[in-house]
Backbone as JSON Lines, residues from 0, in Angstrom:
{"i":0,"aa":"M","n":[54.37,11.2,-51.35],"ca":[53.4,10.31,-50.73],"c":[52.47,9.76,-51.79]}
{"i":1,"aa":"F","n":[51.9,8.61,-51.54],"ca":[51.02,7.98,-52.51],"c":[49.64,7.79,-51.91]}
{"i":2,"aa":"S","n":[48.67,7.82,-52.79],"ca":[47.28,7.63,-52.36],"c":[46.66,6.55,-53.24]}
{"i":3,"aa":"I","n":[46.19,5.5,-52.6],"ca":[45.58,4.38,-53.32],"c":[44.13,4.27,-52.88]}
{"i":4,"aa":"H","n":[43.26,4.15,-53.85],"ca":[41.84,3.99,-53.55],"c":[41.66,2.71,-52.72]}
{"i":5,"aa":"P","n":[40.82,2.75,-51.7],"ca":[40.63,1.58,-50.83],"c":[40.22,0.3,-51.59]}
{"i":6,"aa":"V","n":[39.46,0.44,-52.65],"ca":[39.06,-0.73,-53.43],"c":[40.28,-1.37,-54.09]}
{"i":7,"aa":"L","n":[41.16,-0.55,-54.64],"ca":[42.38,-1.08,-55.25],"c":[43.29,-1.72,-54.21]}
{"i":8,"aa":"M","n":[43.36,-1.11,-53.03],"ca":[44.19,-1.69,-51.97],"c":[43.66,-3.07,-51.57]}
{"i":9,"aa":"R","n":[42.35,-3.17,-51.45],"ca":[41.75,-4.46,-51.1],"c":[42.04,-5.49,-52.19]}
{"i":10,"aa":"Q","n":[41.9,-5.1,-53.47],"ca":[42.2,-6.01,-54.57],"c":[43.66,-6.44,-54.54]}
{"i":11,"aa":"L","n":[44.54,-5.51,-54.22],"ca":[45.96,-5.83,-54.16],"c":[46.23,-6.88,-53.1]}
{"i":12,"aa":"W","n":[45.69,-6.71,-51.9],"ca":[45.97,-7.66,-50.84],"c":[45.3,-9.0,-51.09]}
{"i":13,"aa":"L","n":[44.17,-9.01,-51.78],"ca":[43.57,-10.28,-52.2],"c":[44.47,-10.97,-53.22]}
{"i":14,"aa":"L","n":[45.06,-10.19,-54.11],"ca":[46.0,-10.73,-55.08],"c":[47.22,-11.33,-54.38]}
{"i":15,"aa":"V","n":[47.76,-10.61,-53.41],"ca":[48.93,-11.1,-52.67],"c":[48.58,-12.42,-51.98]}
{"i":16,"aa":"E","n":[47.42,-12.46,-51.34],"ca":[47.0,-13.69,-50.65],"c":[46.79,-14.85,-51.64]}
{"i":17,"aa":"G","n":[46.39,-14.54,-52.85],"ca":[46.13,-15.57,-53.84],"c":[47.34,-15.99,-54.66]}
{"i":18,"aa":"T","n":[48.45,-15.29,-54.49],"ca":[49.67,-15.59,-55.24],"c":[50.49,-16.61,-54.45]}
{"i":19,"aa":"Q","n":[51.09,-17.55,-55.16],"ca":[51.9,-18.58,-54.5],"c":[52.98,-17.94,-53.64]}
{"i":20,"aa":"A","n":[53.08,-18.42,-52.41],"ca":[54.04,-17.88,-51.46],"c":[55.47,-17.99,-51.99]}
{"i":21,"aa":"T","n":[55.79,-19.1,-52.63],"ca":[57.16,-19.28,-53.13],"c":[57.49,-18.25,-54.21]}
{"i":22,"aa":"L","n":[56.52,-17.88,-55.01],"ca":[56.73,-16.86,-56.04],"c":[57.02,-15.51,-55.37]}
{"i":23,"aa":"L","n":[56.23,-15.17,-54.36],"ca":[56.43,-13.9,-53.65],"c":[57.79,-13.84,-52.97]}
{"i":24,"aa":"L","n":[58.29,-14.96,-52.54],"ca":[59.57,-15.0,-51.84],"c":[60.76,-15.08,-52.78]}
{"i":25,"aa":"N","n":[60.59,-15.68,-53.95],"ca":[61.72,-15.95,-54.83],"c":[62.0,-14.87,-55.87]}
{"i":26,"aa":"L","n":[61.0,-14.07,-56.21],"ca":[61.24,-13.01,-57.19],"c":[62.02,-11.86,-56.55]}
{"i":27,"aa":"E","n":[62.91,-11.25,-57.32],"ca":[63.6,-10.05,-56.87],"c":[62.58,-8.93,-56.73]}
{"i":28,"aa":"D","n":[62.95,-7.87,-56.03],"ca":[62.02,-6.78,-55.75],"c":[61.39,-6.18,-57.01]}
{"i":29,"aa":"G","n":[62.22,-5.78,-57.95],"ca":[61.72,-5.13,-59.17],"c":[60.73,-6.0,-59.95]}
{"i":30,"aa":"P","n":[61.13,-7.23,-60.28],"ca":[60.2,-8.1,-60.99],"c":[58.92,-8.41,-60.21]}
{"i":31,"aa":"L","n":[59.02,-8.48,-58.89],"ca":[57.82,-8.74,-58.09],"c":[56.86,-7.55,-58.16]}
{"i":32,"aa":"V","n":[57.38,-6.34,-58.02],"ca":[56.54,-5.14,-58.14],"c":[55.9,-5.09,-59.52]}
{"i":33,"aa":"Q","n":[56.7,-5.34,-60.56],"ca":[56.18,-5.32,-61.93],"c":[55.08,-6.36,-62.13]}
{"i":34,"aa":"R","n":[55.28,-7.54,-61.62],"ca":[54.3,-8.62,-61.8],"c":[52.99,-8.28,-61.1]}
{"i":35,"aa":"L","n":[53.07,-7.83,-59.85],"ca":[51.85,-7.5,-59.12],"c":[51.13,-6.31,-59.75]}
{"i":36,"aa":"T","n":[51.9,-5.32,-60.19],"ca":[51.29,-4.16,-60.84],"c":[50.61,-4.58,-62.13]}
{"i":37,"aa":"R","n":[51.26,-5.42,-62.92],"ca":[50.68,-5.89,-64.18],"c":[49.39,-6.67,-63.92]}
{"i":38,"aa":"Q","n":[49.4,-7.52,-62.9],"ca":[48.2,-8.28,-62.58],"c":[47.08,-7.36,-62.11]}
{"i":39,"aa":"M","n":[47.42,-6.33,-61.37],"ca":[46.41,-5.36,-60.95],"c":[45.85,-4.6,-62.15]}
{"i":40,"aa":"Q","n":[46.71,-4.24,-63.09],"ca":[46.26,-3.53,-64.28],"c":[45.31,-4.4,-65.1]}
{"i":41,"aa":"D","n":[45.58,-5.69,-65.14],"ca":[44.74,-6.6,-65.9],"c":[43.34,-6.72,-65.3]}
{"i":42,"aa":"S","n":[43.21,-6.5,-63.99],"ca":[41.92,-6.68,-63.33],"c":[41.25,-5.36,-62.94]}
{"i":43,"aa":"S","n":[41.93,-4.24,-63.13],"ca":[41.38,-2.94,-62.73],"c":[41.72,-1.89,-63.78]}
{"i":44,"aa":"I","n":[40.9,-0.88,-63.81],"ca":[41.19,0.26,-64.67],"c":[42.0,1.25,-63.84]}
{"i":45,"aa":"M","n":[43.22,1.49,-64.27],"ca":[44.1,2.41,-63.54],"c":[44.71,3.4,-64.51]}
{"i":46,"aa":"D","n":[44.73,4.66,-64.1],"ca":[45.44,5.65,-64.9],"c":[46.91,5.64,-64.48]}
{"i":47,"aa":"A","n":[47.7,6.47,-65.12],"ca":[49.14,6.5,-64.85],"c":[49.44,6.89,-63.4]}
{"i":48,"aa":"D","n":[48.68,7.82,-62.86],"ca":[48.91,8.24,-61.47],"c":[48.63,7.09,-60.5]}
{"i":49,"aa":"A","n":[47.55,6.36,-60.73],"ca":[47.2,5.23,-59.86],"c":[48.27,4.14,-59.97]}
{"i":50,"aa":"R","n":[48.77,3.92,-61.17],"ca":[49.81,2.9,-61.36],"c":[51.09,3.29,-60.63]}
{"i":51,"aa":"N","n":[51.48,4.56,-60.75],"ca":[52.68,5.03,-60.05],"c":[52.51,4.93,-58.54]}
{"i":52,"aa":"A","n":[51.33,5.3,-58.04],"ca":[51.07,5.19,-56.61],"c":[51.14,3.74,-56.16]}
{"i":53,"aa":"L","n":[50.61,2.83,-56.99],"ca":[50.65,1.41,-56.67],"c":[52.08,0.9,-56.63]}
{"i":54,"aa":"D","n":[52.89,1.31,-57.59],"ca":[54.3,0.9,-57.6],"c":[55.01,1.35,-56.32]}
{"i":55,"aa":"L","n":[54.81,2.61,-55.93],"ca":[55.44,3.13,-54.72],"c":[54.94,2.39,-53.47]}
{"i":56,"aa":"Y","n":[53.65,2.13,-53.42],"ca":[53.07,1.4,-52.3],"c":[53.66,0.0,-52.21]}
{"i":57,"aa":"L","n":[53.73,-0.69,-53.35],"ca":[54.29,-2.04,-53.36],"c":[55.74,-2.04,-52.89]}
{"i":58,"aa":"E","n":[56.52,-1.09,-53.38],"ca":[57.93,-1.02,-52.97],"c":[58.04,-0.83,-51.46]}
{"i":59,"aa":"A","n":[57.16,-0.03,-50.89],"ca":[57.19,0.22,-49.45],"c":[56.72,-0.99,-48.65]}
{"i":60,"aa":"K","n":[55.85,-1.81,-49.25],"ca":[55.24,-2.93,-48.53],"c":[55.87,-4.28,-48.84]}
{"i":61,"aa":"L","n":[56.95,-4.3,-49.61],"ca":[57.59,-5.57,-49.95],"c":[57.97,-6.4,-48.73]}
{"i":62,"aa":"P","n":[58.54,-5.8,-47.68],"ca":[58.85,-6.63,-46.5],"c":[57.59,-7.28,-45.91]}
{"i":63,"aa":"L","n":[56.5,-6.54,-45.85],"ca":[55.25,-7.09,-45.33],"c":[54.72,-8.19,-46.25]}
{"i":64,"aa":"I","n":[54.78,-7.97,-47.55],"ca":[54.32,-8.98,-48.52],"c":[55.12,-10.27,-48.34]}
{"i":65,"aa":"R","n":[56.43,-10.13,-48.17],"ca":[57.27,-11.32,-48.0],"c":[57.0,-12.0,-46.64]}
{"i":66,"aa":"D","n":[56.74,-11.21,-45.61],"ca":[56.38,-11.79,-44.3],"c":[55.08,-12.58,-44.39]}
{"i":67,"aa":"V","n":[54.1,-12.03,-45.09],"ca":[52.82,-12.73,-45.28],"c":[53.06,-14.05,-46.02]}
{"i":68,"aa":"A","n":[53.88,-13.99,-47.07],"ca":[54.17,-15.21,-47.84],"c":[54.9,-16.23,-46.96]}
{"i":69,"aa":"R","n":[55.88,-15.78,-46.19],"ca":[56.64,-16.67,-45.33],"c":[55.73,-17.33,-44.29]}
{"i":70,"aa":"S","n":[54.79,-16.59,-43.75],"ca":[53.89,-17.14,-42.74],"c":[52.98,-18.22,-43.32]}
{"i":71,"aa":"R","n":[52.7,-18.13,-44.62],"ca":[51.86,-19.15,-45.25],"c":[52.63,-20.45,-45.46]}
{"i":72,"aa":"L","n":[53.94,-20.37,-45.49],"ca":[54.76,-21.58,-45.67],"c":[55.09,-22.27,-44.36]}
{"i":73,"aa":"E","n":[55.02,-21.53,-43.26],"ca":[55.36,-22.1,-41.96],"c":[54.21,-22.96,-41.45]}
{"i":74,"aa":"P","n":[54.54,-24.09,-40.82],"ca":[53.47,-24.93,-40.26],"c":[52.75,-24.19,-39.13]}
{"i":75,"aa":"S","n":[51.45,-24.35,-39.07],"ca":[50.69,-23.72,-38.0],"c":[50.48,-24.72,-36.87]}
{"i":76,"aa":"F","n":[50.5,-24.23,-35.67],"ca":[50.36,-25.08,-34.49],"c":[49.06,-24.79,-33.79]}
């Protein structure tokens, strides 16, 4: 199981919302996890345990991340 500090989780979801939807949809799983983790590392101080937890969390949430990106591309009514 992984444990992510609530502040890091909030930063992650802000990052996801701020990332181009097409990028989130077009990158393969591994490169997408690496890119988001790297961007989080650039904006936060994370130790190895926090980074590993973030990687596991991202892998588990990839379907949700892609759904969020897909919803941003769909026209709203």
